C-alpha positions as CSV (number, residue, x, y, z in Angstrom):
1,M,-49.7,117.4,-8.5
2,T,-49.0,121.2,-8.0
3,H,-46.4,123.7,-6.9
4,D,-47.0,125.5,-3.7
5,D,-48.9,128.2,-5.6
6,A,-51.2,125.6,-7.2
7,R,-49.6,125.7,-10.6
8,P,-49.5,122.3,-12.2
9,I,-46.2,120.4,-12.3
10,H,-45.1,118.4,-15.3
11,D,-44.8,114.9,-13.6
12,T,-42.8,112.3,-15.6
13,G,-42.4,109.7,-12.9
14,Y,-38.7,110.4,-12.3
15,D,-37.6,110.3,-8.7
16,A,-37.5,114.0,-7.8
17,R,-35.0,113.3,-5.0
18,L,-32.3,112.8,-7.6
19,P,-30.3,116.0,-8.1
20,A,-30.7,117.6,-11.5
21,T,-26.9,117.4,-12.0
22,Q,-27.0,113.6,-11.9
23,S,-27.0,111.7,-15.2
24,T,-30.4,110.2,-15.9
25,D,-30.4,106.6,-17.2
26,L,-33.2,106.7,-19.7
27,L,-33.3,102.9,-19.9
28,T,-34.4,102.4,-16.3
29,R,-36.8,105.3,-16.1
30,P,-39.7,106.2,-18.4
31,R,-38.3,108.4,-21.1
32,P,-40.4,111.4,-21.9
33,E,-41.2,111.0,-25.6
34,V,-42.7,114.4,-26.2
35,P,-42.0,117.9,-24.7
36,C,-44.2,119.5,-22.2
37,Q,-47.3,121.2,-23.5
38,P,-47.1,125.0,-24.1
39,G,-48.0,126.8,-20.9
40,T,-46.7,124.1,-18.6
41,T,-44.7,125.6,-15.7
42,L,-41.2,124.1,-15.2
43,I,-39.5,125.0,-12.0
44,T,-37.0,122.3,-11.1
45,G,-33.9,121.2,-13.1
46,R,-35.5,117.7,-13.4
47,E,-38.6,119.2,-15.0
48,V,-36.5,121.2,-17.5
49,L,-34.4,118.1,-18.3
50,D,-37.5,116.0,-18.9
51,H,-38.8,118.7,-21.2
52,L,-35.5,118.8,-23.2
53,V,-35.4,114.9,-23.4
54,G,-39.0,115.0,-24.7
55,L,-38.2,117.7,-27.2
56,V,-35.3,115.6,-28.6
57,G,-37.6,112.6,-28.7
58,P,-36.9,108.9,-28.7
59,R,-35.4,108.7,-32.2
60,L,-32.3,110.8,-32.3
61,S,-30.9,112.0,-35.5
62,S,-27.8,110.1,-36.6
63,S,-25.9,113.4,-36.6
64,P,-25.6,115.8,-33.6
65,V,-28.4,118.4,-33.2
66,L,-28.6,121.5,-31.0
67,W,-32.1,122.2,-29.8
68,F,-33.1,125.6,-28.4
69,T,-36.4,126.1,-26.7
70,F,-37.7,128.8,-24.3
71,L,-39.7,129.5,-21.2
72,D,-41.4,132.8,-20.5
73,G,-40.8,134.9,-17.4
74,A,-43.2,132.8,-15.4
75,R,-41.2,129.7,-16.4
76,Q,-44.0,128.4,-18.7
77,V,-43.1,126.5,-21.9
78,V,-43.3,128.7,-25.0
79,P,-44.4,126.8,-28.2
80,L,-41.1,127.3,-30.0
81,A,-38.2,124.9,-30.6
82,I,-35.3,125.6,-33.0
83,P,-33.1,122.7,-34.1
84,F,-29.6,123.2,-35.6
85,D,-28.3,120.1,-37.3
86,G,-25.3,119.3,-39.4
87,L,-22.9,120.4,-36.6
88,P,-19.2,120.0,-37.1
89,G,-17.3,118.2,-34.3
90,L,-15.5,121.4,-33.4
91,P,-17.6,124.6,-33.1
92,S,-16.7,127.0,-35.9
93,S,-17.6,130.6,-36.6
94,G,-20.2,129.9,-39.3
95,P,-22.6,127.6,-37.3
96,V,-22.0,129.6,-34.1
97,A,-22.8,132.9,-35.9
98,E,-26.0,131.4,-37.3
99,I,-27.1,130.2,-33.9
100,V,-26.4,133.6,-32.3
101,D,-28.4,135.4,-35.1
102,V,-31.4,133.2,-34.8
103,V,-31.6,133.1,-31.0
104,S,-30.9,136.8,-30.7
105,T,-33.7,137.5,-33.2
106,V,-36.2,135.4,-31.2
107,L,-35.2,137.1,-28.0
108,A,-35.5,140.5,-29.5
109,Q,-39.1,139.7,-30.6
110,H,-40.1,139.1,-26.9
111,P,-39.4,142.3,-25.0
112,D,-40.7,140.7,-21.8
113,G,-37.8,138.3,-21.9
114,L,-37.5,134.6,-22.5
115,I,-35.5,131.9,-20.7
116,V,-33.2,130.0,-23.0
117,L,-32.9,126.2,-22.7
118,V,-30.5,124.1,-24.8
119,A,-30.2,120.3,-25.6
120,I,-27.0,119.0,-27.2
121,S,-28.2,115.7,-28.7
122,R,-26.5,112.8,-30.4
123,P,-27.1,109.1,-30.2
124,S,-23.9,108.3,-28.3
125,G,-24.2,111.4,-26.2
126,G,-26.0,112.2,-22.9
127,G,-22.9,112.5,-20.9
128,L,-19.9,114.8,-20.5
129,G,-18.1,113.9,-23.7
130,A,-15.6,116.0,-25.6
131,F,-18.2,116.9,-28.2
132,E,-20.7,118.2,-25.5
133,K,-18.0,120.1,-23.6
134,R,-16.7,121.8,-26.7
135,W,-20.2,122.9,-27.9
136,A,-21.3,123.8,-24.3
137,R,-18.3,126.1,-23.9
138,A,-18.8,127.7,-27.3
139,L,-22.5,128.3,-26.6
140,W,-22.0,129.8,-23.1
141,K,-19.4,132.1,-24.5
142,V,-21.5,133.4,-27.4
143,A,-24.5,133.7,-25.1
144,D,-22.4,135.9,-22.8
145,D,-21.1,137.9,-25.7
146,A,-24.7,138.4,-27.1
147,G,-26.2,139.3,-23.7
148,W,-28.5,136.3,-23.2
149,T,-28.4,133.7,-20.5
150,V,-28.8,129.9,-20.9
151,D,-30.8,128.7,-17.9
152,L,-30.1,125.0,-18.5
153,M,-28.0,123.2,-21.0
154,A,-28.2,119.4,-21.2
155,A,-26.6,116.5,-23.0
156,V,-29.2,114.1,-24.4
157,G,-28.3,110.7,-25.9
158,S,-30.2,107.6,-26.8
159,D,-30.0,106.1,-23.3
160,R,-29.1,108.9,-20.9
161,A,-29.3,112.6,-20.3
162,M,-27.7,115.1,-17.9
163,P,-27.6,118.8,-17.3
164,L,-24.2,120.3,-18.2
165,D,-22.4,122.3,-15.5
166,R,-20.5,125.3,-16.8
167,A,-17.6,125.0,-14.5
168,T,-17.1,121.3,-15.4
169,C,-17.3,122.0,-19.1
170,D,-14.7,124.8,-18.8
171,R,-12.1,122.4,-17.5
């Protein structure tokens, strides 16, 4: 399977007709157990969500973890993933500052630019819970302040996953 320009598509077996904003029930669809291979082109929201679910993997940590990963300017997977674990329930200046420092350093080392992807994972997550909303709001704010853009942020749980919409999380 290829895109119109013959680049390969990461095909996970999900129904591509489902909008990327719809929650994905990982119990009724094959769950990606590994992220896409470096160099794989990810165009659609569904492809990116599958990549993030595979990155988190089938065995979620018992505590919440933020996963940052990146695409290059051609939307190809870069072989780099950064987990931040031990997160407090409420975003605080210490963990948020560490995240900004690490991600900003990575972006500074790639002058051609990288596309930032984020997974907020916890076993009972995967939806629009209070924890996901708080962390998503904090991450979008610090990304804006630091001058980088998050292309897609997703909530990933043991049995479901969904992209997070900024407008919905800001309510």
